[in-house]
N, C-alpha and C positions, 0 to 999 in steps of 0.2 A: 409583723416584726415589731420589735420594740425600738425605742430611740437608740438604745445602746448598740443593738445589732446594726442599725442603719448607720450609726457613726463608724462602726468598724468597717462596714462595706465602703463608706466614703473614704476613709483613711487608706484602705487597701488600694482603691482606685487612684487616689492621689499619689501614692508611692509607686504604682505601676508605671505611670507616665514618665518620670525621670529615669527609672531603671531601664525601661524599654528604649528610651532615647540614647542612653549610654551603651546599651547592648547593640544598637543599630550602628553606632560609630565604630564598634569593634576595637576599643581601646585595650591596651594591655591591662591586666588585673591590677598590677602595682600602681599604675597611673590613676586608675579609677578609684582605688582605695585612698590615694593621696588627695584627690580632688574631693571625695566625700568627706574625709576628715577635715579638710580646709573649710568646707561649707558648714560642717557641724561647729567648728571653732568660731567661725564668723557669726553665726546665729546665736551661739552660746554667749559670746561676748556682748552682742547687742542686747540679748535678753537680760543679762546681768546689769548692763548699763541702764536700761529702761527701768528695771526694778529699783535700782539704787536712786535714780532720778525721781521716781514716783514716791519713794520713801522720804526723800529730802523735801519734797513739796507737800507731803502729807496725804497724797492720793493713793499710796500703795500699801495701806495698812492690811489689806486682805492678802496681798502678795508677799508680805514681809516674812511669812513663815516658810517660804520656798528656799530662802538662802540659808 
């Protein structure tokens, strides 16, 4: 297997863990979607703040193209 296929297997396994935990709690679908969107928003805001901070101090020149 190549590195790319191993990365895909790793990311699939990483995603299975939280999905299975939410499924075990048997939460309503609407609540699960709200929580997932809240986490995506939290990590998205943190990612943007880190990229902006690194750009301000000059360390984020490689990540500058992502915004």
